[in-house]
N, C-alpha and C positions, 0 to 999 in steps of 0.2 A: 699574364698581363695584369695590369692594375685593375682593381675593382673598386677603388675608393679614392676620392680627391678631397683634401681638406683645404679650405680657403679662409683666411683671416683678413677681411677687408679693413682698410684704413681710409682716412680722409683722402679725397681726390687731390692730386697735386699736378699742376701744369708743368710744362717743360718742353724740351726738344727730344723727340723719340724717333727710333728707327725700327721698322719691322721688315725683315728680309726673309722671304720664303726660300730663297736659294734654289727655286724651281720656277715653273710658270704658274704657281699658285696665284689666285686672283687678288689683285690689288684692290679691286672694288669691294670684294667681300671683306677684306681686312679693314677697309675704311668704314664699311657699314657696322662692323663690330666695334671699332675704336671711337667712332665719331661721338656717341653719347658721352663717353668719359671725357673726351677732349672739350666738348661743349660746356659741360657742367663743372669743369675744373677751373680754379682760379688761375689767372695768368702767372707765369713764373717771372716775377720782376716786371720790368717795364715792357717787355716784348710778349706777344701772345704765344700760346702753345703752338707747337708745330710737329708734324709727323712726316717722316720720309718713309714711303712704302716702296718696297722692291719686289718684283715678281712679274706676273703676267698682267698686261693691260687689256689683252684680248684673249681671254682664256675660255675654253669650252665649259659649258654648263654654268656660266657666270655672266653677269652683265659686263659689257665692255666699258672702257673708260669714257667713251663718247656718250653712252647711256647715262653714266654718272653725271657728266657735265651738262648734257642737254635735256635730260628728263628728271633725274633724281634731285639735282640741286634746285631747279625751279620749283619743284613741288615742296621740298622741305623749307624753302625760303618763305613760303606762306605761313609756316609755323614760327618764323622769326630766326631760322637757322641760316647763318651766313658763313661761307668758307671759300677761300681761294684754293684752286686746284691747279698746280703748275706741272704739266706733263713734260718731264725732262726727256724721257725716252720710252718708246713702246717696247713691250716684251711679249714674246710668243712661245708656244709650246715647241720643244720640250725644255728649252733652257731658261725661259723667262728673260731676265735682264732689263725689264722695264723699271722705270723710276718715276714716282709722282710725289711731289711735296705738297702737303695740305696744311693750310693755316686757317683754323676756324676762329670765329669771334665767340668769346665766352657768352653764355646766357644764364640768367637766373631761373627762367621758366620758359615754356613754349606757349605760343599763342594758340588759342583754339581756332579751328578753321571749319568751314562748311564747303565741301567739295561735292556738290550734287549735280552741277552742270558740267558735263564733260567737255563743253566747248566745241569748236569746229576745227577740223584739220585744215591748216593754212599752208603747210609746207611739209614735204617728205624729203629727207636727205638720206642718201645711201652712201656709206663709205666702205671701201674694200681695200685691204692691205695685204701685201706680201712681204716676206722677209727672207734673208739668206739667199740661197741658190734657187729659190722658186721663181720661175719666169713670170714676167709681168702679165702675160696673157691669162694666167690663172686668175688674176684679179678680175678680169673681164668676165670670166666664166662664173664668178660668184654673183654677178649682176644678172 
C-alpha cells in the first residue's frame, strides 16, 4: 500500500462540485470535511459555490442529516457560517443513494463566540426511518 502522500495546495476556487461515495458513506462527514473550503473560497462568478453530496444520509457511526440541520447548522451560525441544505433523497446502508445539495455563503473570517451557557431543553424530536422492504413496524421498535 501507499506510504506517502504529496499535496501541492493552490488558491481556493469556488464552483459547483459533486462528491459521490457510491456507497452509504456519510454525507454529513463529507460536508464537515468540505465546508471550510467552500466557506473560504471566493464565489465562482455571480452564483455561490455549491456541492452535491451523494451517499448515506443516515449512516452508522456518523451524524444523520437531521443532526446536521437541527444541531450543527444552528451552532456554526453563531460563528457567522450560513448554508442552505436541500435534502433531495435519503440514503441508507448498504446502498446509500441519498443526495443533499449544500449552498454556503462565503465568509472572510469567522466570528468569535462564547458558548458557556448550555441553555435549556425546550423540545425533543425523535425521527425514525425505514427503507426498502423493511416493515414500518420496525420504525416503531426504534422508538
